[in-house]
C-alpha atoms as an extended CHARMM CRD file, in Angstrom:
* protein
*
       194  EXT
         1         1  MET       CA             20.9700000000      -24.2050000000       14.2970000000  PROA      1               0.0000000000
         2         2  GLN       CA             18.1580000000      -25.0030000000       12.3380000000  PROA      2               0.0000000000
         3         3  GLN       CA             16.2300000000      -23.6060000000       15.0190000000  PROA      3               0.0000000000
         4         4  SER       CA             17.9460000000      -19.9390000000       15.0440000000  PROA      4               0.0000000000
         5         5  VAL       CA             16.8000000000      -19.6100000000       11.5010000000  PROA      5               0.0000000000
         6         6  LEU       CA             12.9970000000      -20.6390000000       12.1020000000  PROA      6               0.0000000000
         7         7  ILE       CA             13.1320000000      -18.4080000000       15.0130000000  PROA      7               0.0000000000
         8         8  LEU       CA             14.4320000000      -15.4910000000       13.0790000000  PROA      8               0.0000000000
         9         9  ALA       CA             13.2320000000      -16.1150000000        9.9690000000  PROA      9               0.0000000000
        10        10  THR       CA              9.8530000000      -15.9760000000       11.6510000000  PROA      10              0.0000000000
        11        11  ALA       CA             10.5580000000      -12.7740000000       13.9700000000  PROA      11              0.0000000000
        12        12  SER       CA             11.7570000000      -11.5550000000       10.1220000000  PROA      12              0.0000000000
        13        13  TYR       CA              8.2460000000      -12.0320000000        8.6540000000  PROA      13              0.0000000000
        14        14  PHE       CA              6.1750000000      -10.1850000000       11.1800000000  PROA      14              0.0000000000
        15        15  ILE       CA              8.6640000000       -7.6260000000       11.2600000000  PROA      15              0.0000000000
        16        16  GLY       CA              8.5850000000       -6.8790000000        8.0680000000  PROA      16              0.0000000000
        17        17  ALA       CA              4.7600000000       -6.4820000000        8.2170000000  PROA      17              0.0000000000
        18        18  ILE       CA              4.4900000000       -3.6040000000       10.0760000000  PROA      18              0.0000000000
        19        19  PRO       CA              3.0970000000       -1.2100000000        7.9750000000  PROA      19              0.0000000000
        20        20  PHE       CA              4.7660000000        1.4200000000        8.8500000000  PROA      20              0.0000000000
        21        21  GLY       CA              3.5900000000        3.9230000000        5.9660000000  PROA      21              0.0000000000
        22        22  ILE       CA             -0.0190000000        3.5920000000        7.9780000000  PROA      22              0.0000000000
        23        23  LEU       CA              1.5500000000        3.9860000000       11.6330000000  PROA      23              0.0000000000
        24        24  PHE       CA              3.3050000000        7.0530000000       10.3650000000  PROA      24              0.0000000000
        25        25  ALA       CA              0.9690000000        8.7130000000        7.9470000000  PROA      25              0.0000000000
        26        26  ARG       CA             -1.9760000000        8.4700000000       11.2380000000  PROA      26              0.0000000000
        27        27  TRP       CA              0.3610000000        9.8160000000       13.6240000000  PROA      27              0.0000000000
        28        28  LEU       CA              1.4500000000       12.4480000000       12.2870000000  PROA      28              0.0000000000
        29        29  THR       CA             -1.4480000000       13.7530000000       10.1700000000  PROA      29              0.0000000000
        30        30  GLY       CA             -4.4700000000       11.5620000000       11.0720000000  PROA      30              0.0000000000
        31        31  LYS       CA             -4.4650000000       10.1290000000        7.2810000000  PROA      31              0.0000000000
        32        32  ASP       CA             -4.4320000000        6.2170000000        6.0080000000  PROA      32              0.0000000000
        33        33  PRO       CA             -3.0720000000        6.1630000000        3.0140000000  PROA      33              0.0000000000
        34        34  ARG       CA             -5.0080000000        3.1870000000        1.5130000000  PROA      34              0.0000000000
        35        35  GLU       CA             -7.3240000000        5.8400000000        1.2050000000  PROA      35              0.0000000000
        36        36  HSD       CA             -5.9520000000        8.2620000000       -0.9630000000  PROA      36              0.0000000000
        37        37  GLY       CA             -3.3020000000        8.6590000000       -4.1300000000  PROA      37              0.0000000000
        38        38  SER       CA             -2.4980000000        4.7950000000       -5.1210000000  PROA      38              0.0000000000
        39        39  GLY       CA             -3.5550000000        3.0380000000       -1.9420000000  PROA      39              0.0000000000
        40        40  ASN       CA             -0.1900000000        1.9210000000       -1.6620000000  PROA      40              0.0000000000
        41        41  THR       CA              1.2300000000        1.3790000000        2.1150000000  PROA      41              0.0000000000
        42        42  GLY       CA              4.7600000000        2.2500000000        0.8520000000  PROA      42              0.0000000000
        43        43  ALA       CA              6.7490000000        4.8940000000        1.1520000000  PROA      43              0.0000000000
        44        44  THR       CA              5.8680000000        6.9050000000       -2.2500000000  PROA      44              0.0000000000
        45        45  ASN       CA              2.1800000000        6.9590000000       -1.3810000000  PROA      45              0.0000000000
        46        46  ALA       CA              3.2620000000        7.8610000000        2.8670000000  PROA      46              0.0000000000
        47        47  LEU       CA              4.8520000000       11.0090000000        0.6200000000  PROA      47              0.0000000000
        48        48  ARG       CA              1.7740000000       11.5780000000       -1.1020000000  PROA      48              0.0000000000
        49        49  THR       CA             -0.2170000000       11.4290000000        1.8570000000  PROA      49              0.0000000000
        50        50  GLY       CA              1.6150000000       12.7340000000        5.0030000000  PROA      50              0.0000000000
        51        51  GLY       CA              4.2910000000       14.7990000000        3.4200000000  PROA      51              0.0000000000
        52        52  LYS       CA              8.1080000000       14.9750000000        4.0070000000  PROA      52              0.0000000000
        53        53  LYS       CA              7.8220000000       13.5750000000        7.0980000000  PROA      53              0.0000000000
        54        54  VAL       CA              6.0790000000       10.5860000000        6.7710000000  PROA      54              0.0000000000
        55        55  GLY       CA              7.4180000000        9.6430000000        3.2590000000  PROA      55              0.0000000000
        56        56  VAL       CA             10.9970000000        9.9470000000        4.9350000000  PROA      56              0.0000000000
        57        57  LEU       CA             10.3230000000        8.1350000000        7.9150000000  PROA      57              0.0000000000
        58        58  THR       CA              8.6250000000        4.9220000000        6.3810000000  PROA      58              0.0000000000
        59        59  LEU       CA             11.6040000000        4.7150000000        4.1750000000  PROA      59              0.0000000000
        60        60  ILE       CA             13.9840000000        4.2720000000        6.5370000000  PROA      60              0.0000000000
        61        61  ALA       CA             11.3530000000        1.9580000000        8.2620000000  PROA      61              0.0000000000
        62        62  ASP       CA             11.2720000000       -0.2820000000        5.2990000000  PROA      62              0.0000000000
        63        63  VAL       CA             14.2140000000        0.0360000000        4.8690000000  PROA      63              0.0000000000
        64        64  LEU       CA             15.3520000000       -0.8890000000        8.6340000000  PROA      64              0.0000000000
        65        65  LYS       CA             12.8620000000       -4.1510000000        8.6490000000  PROA      65              0.0000000000
        66        66  GLY       CA             15.0620000000       -5.6360000000        5.9300000000  PROA      66              0.0000000000
        67        67  VAL       CA             18.1700000000       -4.6640000000        7.1090000000  PROA      67              0.0000000000
        68        68  ILE       CA             17.9450000000       -5.7850000000       10.2990000000  PROA      68              0.0000000000
        69        69  PRO       CA             17.5640000000       -9.2230000000       10.0100000000  PROA      69              0.0000000000
        70        70  VAL       CA             19.7740000000       -9.9410000000        7.4680000000  PROA      70              0.0000000000
        71        71  THR       CA             22.6620000000       -8.1530000000        9.5330000000  PROA      71              0.0000000000
        72        72  LEU       CA             21.7400000000      -10.7390000000       12.3860000000  PROA      72              0.0000000000
        73        73  ALA       CA             21.5430000000      -13.3630000000        9.9190000000  PROA      73              0.0000000000
        74        74  LEU       CA             24.9910000000      -12.5270000000        8.8030000000  PROA      74              0.0000000000
        75        75  GLN       CA             26.8270000000      -11.5270000000       12.0370000000  PROA      75              0.0000000000
        76        76  LEU       CA             24.9530000000      -15.4720000000       13.5090000000  PROA      76              0.0000000000
        77        77  GLU       CA             27.0050000000      -16.8450000000       10.9670000000  PROA      77              0.0000000000
        78        78  PHE       CA             24.0440000000      -18.4690000000        9.1150000000  PROA      78              0.0000000000
        79        79  SER       CA             25.4060000000      -19.9350000000        5.4050000000  PROA      79              0.0000000000
        80        80  GLN       CA             24.0050000000      -18.4090000000        2.3910000000  PROA      80              0.0000000000
        81        81  SER       CA             21.0790000000      -20.5200000000        2.2840000000  PROA      81              0.0000000000
        82        82  GLN       CA             20.0080000000      -19.5740000000        5.5480000000  PROA      82              0.0000000000
        83        83  VAL       CA             20.2250000000      -15.6960000000        5.2960000000  PROA      83              0.0000000000
        84        84  LEU       CA             18.1470000000      -16.6740000000        1.6870000000  PROA      84              0.0000000000
        85        85  ILE       CA             15.5390000000      -17.8840000000        4.3300000000  PROA      85              0.0000000000
        86        86  VAL       CA             15.9760000000      -14.6530000000        6.7830000000  PROA      86              0.0000000000
        87        87  ALA       CA             16.2540000000      -12.0400000000        3.5690000000  PROA      87              0.0000000000
        88        88  LEU       CA             12.9870000000      -13.3100000000        1.9290000000  PROA      88              0.0000000000
        89        89  ALA       CA             10.8700000000      -13.6390000000        5.3770000000  PROA      89              0.0000000000
        90        90  ALA       CA             11.0580000000       -9.9110000000        5.7890000000  PROA      90              0.0000000000
        91        91  PHE       CA             10.4960000000       -8.7470000000        2.0410000000  PROA      91              0.0000000000
        92        92  PHE       CA              7.5390000000      -11.0290000000        1.7240000000  PROA      92              0.0000000000
        93        93  GLY       CA              6.2990000000       -9.8310000000        5.3920000000  PROA      93              0.0000000000
        94        94  HSD       CA              6.7680000000       -6.3580000000        3.8260000000  PROA      94              0.0000000000
        95        95  ILE       CA              4.4940000000       -7.0860000000        0.6550000000  PROA      95              0.0000000000
        96        96  PHE       CA              2.3470000000       -9.3080000000        2.3970000000  PROA      96              0.0000000000
        97        97  PRO       CA              1.6520000000       -8.9000000000        5.6670000000  PROA      97              0.0000000000
        98        98  VAL       CA             -0.6250000000      -10.1940000000        8.2380000000  PROA      98              0.0000000000
        99        99  TYR       CA             -1.9340000000       -7.4970000000       10.0660000000  PROA      99              0.0000000000
       100       100  LEU       CA             -2.9500000000       -6.4300000000        6.7890000000  PROA      100             0.0000000000
       101       101  LYS       CA             -4.5440000000       -9.1330000000        5.0830000000  PROA      101             0.0000000000
       102       102  PHE       CA             -1.6490000000       -9.7630000000        2.9940000000  PROA      102             0.0000000000
       103       103  LYS       CA             -2.6150000000       -6.5350000000        0.7410000000  PROA      103             0.0000000000
       104       104  GLY       CA              1.0040000000       -4.2670000000        1.2790000000  PROA      104             0.0000000000
       105       105  GLY       CA              3.5440000000       -2.5400000000       -0.0840000000  PROA      105             0.0000000000
       106       106  LYS       CA              5.3230000000       -2.8550000000       -3.3840000000  PROA      106             0.0000000000
       107       107  GLY       CA              8.8440000000       -3.9680000000       -1.5400000000  PROA      107             0.0000000000
       108       108  VAL       CA             11.3420000000       -1.4850000000       -3.0020000000  PROA      108             0.0000000000
       109       109  ALA       CA             12.6080000000        0.2240000000        0.1760000000  PROA      109             0.0000000000
       110       110  THR       CA             12.7400000000       -3.4220000000        1.5860000000  PROA      110             0.0000000000
       111       111  MET       CA             14.4030000000       -5.1540000000       -1.6610000000  PROA      111             0.0000000000
       112       112  PHE       CA             17.2140000000       -2.5470000000       -0.8810000000  PROA      112             0.0000000000
       113       113  GLY       CA             17.0330000000       -2.8790000000        2.8800000000  PROA      113             0.0000000000
       114       114  VAL       CA             17.5440000000       -7.3050000000        2.4240000000  PROA      114             0.0000000000
       115       115  LEU       CA             20.1660000000       -6.4790000000        0.1590000000  PROA      115             0.0000000000
       116       116  LEU       CA             22.4820000000       -3.9330000000        1.9520000000  PROA      116             0.0000000000
       117       117  PRO       CA             24.2790000000       -5.5340000000        4.4890000000  PROA      117             0.0000000000
       118       118  TRP       CA             24.5490000000       -9.0920000000        2.0170000000  PROA      118             0.0000000000
       119       119  ILE       CA             25.7900000000       -7.8690000000       -0.9040000000  PROA      119             0.0000000000
       120       120  PRO       CA             26.5050000000       -3.9290000000       -0.7540000000  PROA      120             0.0000000000
       121       121  LEU       CA             27.6510000000       -3.3230000000       -4.2140000000  PROA      121             0.0000000000
       122       122  THR       CA             25.0000000000       -4.9260000000       -6.0790000000  PROA      122             0.0000000000
       123       123  ALA       CA             22.9110000000       -2.8470000000       -3.6760000000  PROA      123             0.0000000000
       124       124  VAL       CA             24.6970000000        0.2530000000       -4.1680000000  PROA      124             0.0000000000
       125       125  PHE       CA             24.7440000000       -0.4970000000       -7.9090000000  PROA      125             0.0000000000
       126       126  THR       CA             20.7180000000       -1.0720000000       -8.1700000000  PROA      126             0.0000000000
       127       127  PHE       CA             20.2400000000        2.1420000000       -6.3080000000  PROA      127             0.0000000000
       128       128  ALA       CA             22.3940000000        3.9900000000       -9.0890000000  PROA      128             0.0000000000
       129       129  ALA       CA             20.1490000000        2.3550000000      -11.3400000000  PROA      129             0.0000000000
       130       130  TRP       CA             17.0790000000        3.6040000000       -9.9730000000  PROA      130             0.0000000000
       131       131  PHE       CA             18.0610000000        6.3720000000       -9.3540000000  PROA      131             0.0000000000
       132       132  ILE       CA             19.2340000000        7.5780000000      -12.6720000000  PROA      132             0.0000000000
       133       133  LEU       CA             16.4050000000        6.2560000000      -14.1420000000  PROA      133             0.0000000000
       134       134  PHE       CA             14.6100000000        8.1000000000      -11.5830000000  PROA      134             0.0000000000
       135       135  LYS       CA             16.2850000000       11.4060000000      -12.6100000000  PROA      135             0.0000000000
       136       136  ILE       CA             15.7330000000       10.8380000000      -16.5530000000  PROA      136             0.0000000000
       137       137  THR       CA             11.7910000000       10.1710000000      -16.2870000000  PROA      137             0.0000000000
       138       138  ARG       CA             10.7840000000       11.6920000000      -12.8960000000  PROA      138             0.0000000000
       139       139  TYR       CA              8.7150000000        8.3540000000      -12.2750000000  PROA      139             0.0000000000
       140       140  VAL       CA              9.0420000000        6.8280000000       -9.2640000000  PROA      140             0.0000000000
       141       141  SER       CA              7.5770000000        3.5080000000      -10.5250000000  PROA      141             0.0000000000
       142       142  LEU       CA              9.4660000000        3.4730000000      -13.7300000000  PROA      142             0.0000000000
       143       143  ALA       CA             12.6930000000        3.5840000000      -11.9200000000  PROA      143             0.0000000000
       144       144  SER       CA             11.5270000000        0.9380000000       -9.0970000000  PROA      144             0.0000000000
       145       145  ILE       CA             10.2440000000       -1.4620000000      -12.1970000000  PROA      145             0.0000000000
       146       146  GLY       CA             13.6640000000       -0.8310000000      -14.1400000000  PROA      146             0.0000000000
       147       147  ALA       CA             15.8510000000       -1.2810000000      -10.7360000000  PROA      147             0.0000000000
       148       148  ALA       CA             13.9060000000       -4.6310000000      -10.2220000000  PROA      148             0.0000000000
       149       149  PHE       CA             14.8890000000       -5.7350000000      -13.8670000000  PROA      149             0.0000000000
       150       150  VAL       CA             18.4820000000       -4.7860000000      -13.8610000000  PROA      150             0.0000000000
       151       151  LEU       CA             19.0300000000       -6.7370000000      -10.1220000000  PROA      151             0.0000000000
       152       152  PRO       CA             19.6530000000       -9.9500000000      -10.9650000000  PROA      152             0.0000000000
       153       153  PHE       CA             22.2080000000       -9.1120000000      -13.9130000000  PROA      153             0.0000000000
       154       154  ILE       CA             24.1630000000       -6.8130000000      -11.4890000000  PROA      154             0.0000000000
       155       155  ALA       CA             24.3220000000       -9.7840000000       -8.8950000000  PROA      155             0.0000000000
       156       156  TRP       CA             25.5570000000      -11.7120000000      -11.8410000000  PROA      156             0.0000000000
       157       157  PHE       CA             28.0070000000       -9.1790000000      -12.9390000000  PROA      157             0.0000000000
       158       158  SER       CA             29.4780000000       -8.8540000000       -9.4790000000  PROA      158             0.0000000000
       159       159  HSD       CA             29.5990000000      -12.7490000000       -8.6960000000  PROA      159             0.0000000000
       160       160  ASP       CA             27.2700000000      -12.6720000000       -5.4500000000  PROA      160             0.0000000000
       161       161  SER       CA             26.6800000000      -16.2020000000       -4.2700000000  PROA      161             0.0000000000
       162       162  ASP       CA             24.0140000000      -18.4640000000       -5.9150000000  PROA      162             0.0000000000
       163       163  ALA       CA             21.8920000000      -17.8290000000       -2.7750000000  PROA      163             0.0000000000
       164       164  ALA       CA             21.9470000000      -14.1650000000       -2.8760000000  PROA      164             0.0000000000
       165       165  LEU       CA             21.4080000000      -14.9010000000       -7.1000000000  PROA      165             0.0000000000
       166       166  ILE       CA             17.8710000000      -16.2390000000       -6.5480000000  PROA      166             0.0000000000
       167       167  ALA       CA             17.2460000000      -13.7430000000       -3.8190000000  PROA      167             0.0000000000
       168       168  CYS       CA             18.0560000000      -10.9570000000       -6.5860000000  PROA      168             0.0000000000
       169       169  LEU       CA             16.2090000000      -12.8370000000       -9.1370000000  PROA      169             0.0000000000
       170       170  VAL       CA             12.8510000000      -13.2110000000       -6.8230000000  PROA      170             0.0000000000
       171       171  VAL       CA             12.6330000000      -10.2470000000       -4.7980000000  PROA      171             0.0000000000
       172       172  GLY       CA             13.4560000000       -8.1810000000       -8.4970000000  PROA      172             0.0000000000
       173       173  GLY       CA             10.2500000000      -10.3200000000       -9.9310000000  PROA      173             0.0000000000
       174       174  ALA       CA              8.3800000000       -9.5670000000       -7.2350000000  PROA      174             0.0000000000
       175       175  VAL       CA              9.0490000000       -5.7060000000       -7.2030000000  PROA      175             0.0000000000
       176       176  ALA       CA              8.0700000000       -5.8270000000      -10.7390000000  PROA      176             0.0000000000
       177       177  MET       CA              5.5500000000       -7.7140000000      -11.1140000000  PROA      177             0.0000000000
       178       178  ARG       CA              3.4280000000       -5.6850000000       -7.7130000000  PROA      178             0.0000000000
       179       179  HSD       CA              3.5840000000       -2.7710000000      -10.4300000000  PROA      179             0.0000000000
       180       180  HSD       CA              1.3510000000       -4.3790000000      -12.7180000000  PROA      180             0.0000000000
       181       181  ASP       CA             -1.0220000000       -1.3710000000      -11.7210000000  PROA      181             0.0000000000
       182       182  ASN       CA              2.0020000000        1.5650000000      -12.7510000000  PROA      182             0.0000000000
       183       183  VAL       CA              2.8900000000       -0.1550000000      -16.2050000000  PROA      183             0.0000000000
       184       184  SER       CA             -1.3180000000        0.0710000000      -16.9900000000  PROA      184             0.0000000000
       185       185  ARG       CA             -0.6390000000        3.7800000000      -15.6700000000  PROA      185             0.0000000000
       186       186  LEU       CA              2.5730000000        4.2200000000      -17.3120000000  PROA      186             0.0000000000
       187       187  ILE       CA              0.9500000000        3.0070000000      -20.6630000000  PROA      187             0.0000000000
       188       188  ALA       CA             -2.1210000000        5.2610000000      -20.4150000000  PROA      188             0.0000000000
       189       189  GLY       CA             -0.4080000000        8.4920000000      -19.4480000000  PROA      189             0.0000000000
       190       190  THR       CA             -2.0690000000        8.2260000000      -16.2830000000  PROA      190             0.0000000000
       191       191  GLU       CA              0.2500000000        7.6890000000      -13.7630000000  PROA      191             0.0000000000
       192       192  SER       CA              1.4160000000       10.3490000000      -10.8250000000  PROA      192             0.0000000000
       193       193  LYS       CA              5.3450000000       11.5040000000      -11.1300000000  PROA      193             0.0000000000
       194       194  THR       CA              7.8650000000       12.0100000000       -8.4960000000  PROA      194             0.0000000000
């Protein structure tokens, strides 16, 4: 079983590290998201760089890179702590991809991806918080920071396992920290909406 966890966690990292935003943008538009907008490789900047089709494809792929390995871990009946290892491997693969010198996305879509098959209620409530904040403010970044902040509290109120709660603390904290540039722009009033 330990060997299976190591194999799946390693595969999860390398799959999580695939920069779908760059791949789809280059394929469909010839542009590189790193050279436009915020310079980020995630779905939001892919949308701004390459349009709706690129953004949607990137969003789906970034969610699936979390959903697939965690679903597989659950199907293989890994323990909660082993699922945690696989989930974090996929998530950190996205934000620290070996293919891009460890400079990746901000992790929001992959955060939801690793949580959805594991603790679906927490994932849904956290997405609801993101959606409400986005509708009120029209800032993707502010909605993402808010969702990352409330995620551990939702997990705690949902009585998720200790391993799942740790996952929520870690990924929520990482997502919030990855938005430090956005916080500066929000304060300065220069942050892009939607």
